[in-house]
N, C-alpha and C positions, 0 to 999 in steps of 0.2 A: 566517400565522405559521409554518405547516409549511414553506412554500417558503423563507421567510427562514432558518428554522432549519436546513434541509438545506443551504443555501449556507454559513451560517456554521460549522456543524460540519465540512463538507467542507473549508473553509479551514484547519481545525486538524488534519486527519488526516494531514498530513505535515510540519508545521512542526518537529517534534522530530527528524526522521530525518537531514536533511542539514546540520544547523547546527553540529555539533561538528567534523567533519573539516576545514573551512576554517580553523578557529581552534585546531587542535590544538596549534600551537606556543605560542600565547598561554596556553592552559590549562596546557600542560606547564611553564611557568615557576613555577606554583603547585602543580600536581598532576602528578606524573610520568606520562607516557603513552608507550607503545610501540606498534609496529604490531600486536602481539598484543592489547594491552589495548584498542586502537581496534577491532580485529576482534571482540573480545568485545561491545563496545557496539554495533558494527554488526550483530552476530548477534541482539541483543535484539529489535529490531522484528519480525522474522518469527517468533521464538520466542513472544513475547507475542501476536502476531496469530494464531498457530496454536492456542494454548491458548484464546484468545477465541473463535476460530471453532469449536472442538470443544465448548466449553461454553456459548457465547453463546446458541445456539438454545434450549437447556433453560431458561437463566436468563430469557430474554425471554418464553417461554411462562408462566413462573411469576410474573414481576413485571410484564410488560407492555413493549411496544416503547418508548414515550416515557419511562416511568419509569426503565427501565434506561439509556436514553440519558443522562438527567440525571445518573445516577451515574457514567457513563463521562466525562462532561464535567468533573465535579468532580475525577475522578482526573487528567485532563489538566492542569487548573489547578494542582493540588497537585504534580504531577511536574515541570512547568515551574519552579515556584518553588523546589522542592528542588534541582534541577540548578543554578539560578543562585546558590544560597546554599552550594553544596558546598565543603567545605574538605579533601576527601580523595577518592580514587578510589572508595572504598566508598560514600560518600554520593552521588557522581555516578552510580554504578552503580544504587543503590537508586531515586534519582529518575527514572532512565531506565526502570526496570522499571515504576514507577507510571504514568508518562505513556504508555508504549507499551501497557500493559494497558488503559488508558482508550481509546486510539486503536483498539486491536484490537476492542473491543466496538463502537465506532462503525462500523468497517469492515463488521461483520456486519449491523448494524441498518439502515444507510442504504438498501441496496437494497430491503429489506422495507418501509421507510417510504415509499419512492417508489412501490412497488406498492400500498401501503395508501391513501396520500393522492392519488396521481395515476395510477390504473391505466390511463387512456387516453392518457397522455403519458409512457410509460416511456422511449422513446428520447430525447425532448427533455430530460427531467429528468436522465437519465444523462449526456447531453452536458454539461449545465450543471454538475452536481456533479463530474464527472471533470475538467472544465476548471478548476474552482475548486481541486480537489486539486493539479493541476499548478502553479497559482499558489502554493498553500501550500508546495509543495516547492521552487519556484524562488526566491521572494523571500528566505527565510532563507539559502539557500546563497549568494546574491549579496551580501547586506547584512551577513552574520555578521562578516566580517573588518573592514569599514569601522566598524561599531558597536564591535567589540572594540578597534580601534586608537583610537577616540575616547573611549569610555566604559567600556571594560574588558569582559572576556569574560563576566563574570557577568551584566551587563545584556543581552549579546548572546544568552545562553541563556534568561534569565528573562522577557524582554519578551513572549514568546509566550503566557505565562499570561493576559495581558489579552485577546489575541485569542480564546483558548478561552473565557474568562469571558463574552465578549459573546454567545456562542451559548446561554448558559443562559436568557436572558430569553424568546426566543420559545418555547422548549420548555416553560418554566414556564407560559406562557400556554396553550399547547395542552393540557397536562395538567390545568390548572384548568378549561378549557372542557369537556374530556371528563368531568371529575368532576361539574361542574354539570349536564351534559346526560345523565349516566349512560351515556355512550357507551362507557366503559371499566369497565363493572360487573364484568367478570372478565377475567383475562388471556386466556382461551381466545377471547373475542370479538374480541380485538385481531388475532387470526390468521384469523378467520372459521372457527373450528373446527367450526361447524355444518355446514360443506360436506362433512365426512366425508373430508377429505384424508388420504391414507396416507403423505404424505411427512414422516414423523417423522424426528428426528435419527438414530435407530437404524436405520431401514430404508433411509435414503438410501444406505447403503453398497452396496446391491444395484443401484444405477443405473449403467449403462454410461456415459451422458452425464455423470453426476457425476464419474466417474473421468477421462474425457477432459479435462473442463474443469479438474479439479484438477491434472492433469499440466501443462497449458499455464500455468496460474496458478503453478505451482511454478517453471517456467522463468523467468517474469517476475520473481517475487519474489526468487529467489536471485541473479539478475543485477543487478537494480536495487539491492538493499541491499548487495550486494558493492561496487558502484561508488559508491554513496552514501558508503560508509565509506572506500574505498581509492583511488578515482579521483584525488583530489588527490596522494596519495603516488606513484601510478603516473606521473602527468604530471611531477611534480617530479623524479623519479629518471630518467625516460626522455627527457625533452625539456628539462629544466633551467629550466622556468618558475618564477616566484616563487610563494609561497603565495597572494598576492592574485590572480595570474593563474590559478592552479589553481582557486581558489574561483569565479572568473568562468567558467571552462570547465565546472565542476561545475554552475553555473547554466545554462549552454548545454545541458548534458546533460538537466537537468530541464525546461528550457523546450521542448526538442524534443518533449516529450509533449503540449504544448498543442494543436497543429494536429490530431494524430490524435484527441485527446479530443473535438474539436469535430465531426469528420466521421465517425469510425469508428462511434460508436453508431447514427447514422442509416443508414449503409451496412449494418451488421449486420442492422438491422431489415428491410432491404429485399432483402438478398442471399439467394439460394437456398443458396449454399455459402459461409458465412463463413470456412471453413477456408482459402480463398484469402488472405484478409487476414492470417490467422495466419502463412502462408508468407511473405508480404511482411515481416512483423515479424521472423521468424527470419532472413531474408536480411539485414536491416539489422543485426541483432546481429553476424552472421558478418563482414560487410564492415567494420564499425567496429572490431571486435577484430583483424582481420587487418591493418588499417591501423596500429593501435597496436603490433602485434607486429613488423611488417616495416619500416615507415617512420614511426616515431612522431613525429619532429621535422618531417616534411613534411606539410603540410595537416593539422596537429593538430586544428583546429576541425572539419574535415570528418569525421574519424574519430569524434570525440566526438559530433557531431551524428547521424551514422549510428547509432551505438550507442544514442543517445537515442531514435531512432525505433522501435527494437526493441520497447519496452514498449507499442506500440500494441495488443499482445495484451491488455493489462490492461483498458481500456475495453470491448474486444470481449467479454471473458469476463463483465464485469459486466452488460452487456446481456443476454447469453445466460442468466444466472442468472434473470432475470425472464421472458425469452422461453421458456425451457425448463421453466417451472413454471406451474401453473394457478392457485394460490392464494398468499396472503401467507405462510401456514404452510409451503407448499412452497418458497417463495422464501427464507425465513429458514433452512430446513433445508438447502437447497442452498447458500446463501451460506456458512453455517457450515461445511459439509463441504468445499467448494471452498477456502475461505480457511484452514480448519484444516489440511487435507492439504497445500495449496500452500505455506503459510508454514512448516509443519513441515520440509518438504523444503528450502524456501528458506533456512532458518536456517543450513544448512551452508555457504552461499555465502561470506559474509564471513569465517567462522572458517576455512574450508578454504583460501581464498586467502591469508589472513594466515599460516597455518602453512606453506603452500608457499613463500611469500616468505621467511619465516624460515629454512627449511631449504635453499632453493636460493640465497638472497641476491639474486635477480632476480625479475622479473615475466614472464618468457617462459613458464614452465610454467603459472602461473595464467591467462594469456591463452589458451593452448592448451586448458586445461580448460573455459574459458568457450565457446570455439568448438565443442568436441566436444559439450558438453551441449546447446547450441543446435541442432546438427544432429540430435542424437538425438531431439529433440522434434518433428521434422517428421512422424513417424508419427502422433502424436496429432493434429496439425493437419490432416493429410489425412483423418482419419476423423471430424472434429467436424462436418462439413457435414450429416449426416443429422438431419432435423427430428424430434424427439420430446419428449414431456413426461416429466419424472422420475416423476411420479405414476403415469403409465401403464406405465413400465418396472417400477416396484416392484410394481404389481398383477399383472403377468404372471409375477412370480417364484413 
């Protein structure tokens, strides 16, 4: 049940992110939308994920991993439903807040659940759930426009509530089994608190490894959510493709994350210096953006595909969260810190690019900013290869 539950939750962790931008024109017929308003919604995922990361570890320690996950799933279902029923931008925005808050808590909990239920299969389970996350990001982007054209944009947004609801059943079974077996008698036991781990949410700030992982995660989140929100507009303006074609290319962008999701976790678990993989991802970011900047109408799918390979740093960081922590408590503390800091920085991505586009009237400066920020992150990638546990770093402080 835990395995099925992890897979189903992972499937819902990105369905809400990329589904609005391909159908912005259809939504705009009923609810006025501008690039700036789209940028605000595009900034919501990293903001919600950041807050969930910063507070999720403390909530999980108080409530318990599985119980808190159930609450987050209910929030996902409610948020999807509200977005599908929205009759104004305010309601659409509120529904987005609810669904992304639920997703953010799920982001923090899944790595710890992998460590708790499958401690000897971390790389394999990370490969599985990151691959499923990529599927959950790709399918909505590809089918959003066809569903909206056939049945309306409300169904295109609301249908994903059913997918989220399906993940409730296995986790209800796990919680009931834990209750009957008294395996979840106290939240502390859910983390193995008796091990005496020092990786609390407060002390994790003293870990060098935590900060390096957070910096790389910030790069990935800021770029991914900026493109989830604005890539269709960039492609339509700079290449002249139709909204449906732009939605398909957004699907190509998200689909590009699937092959790395399969191989990167296994490679990271075996490599002495995973920083090399981070450098490859940064190089893909730079090449893709350079192509969209200089020759956007030539080999457009290639530039989108290269930019889509850049987020291979995302599964790499998720594996390192478990490989650089000794306990489930350390894992959830590191996960919350990395995702909290990473998404907090990443939240500026969609909003900043939207503002730069409004000010300049073009996409050249936003693309240059993406290239510069990717190059700046090569420093953290070069230093992440050192093997250490966050608990040990904290104890040395």
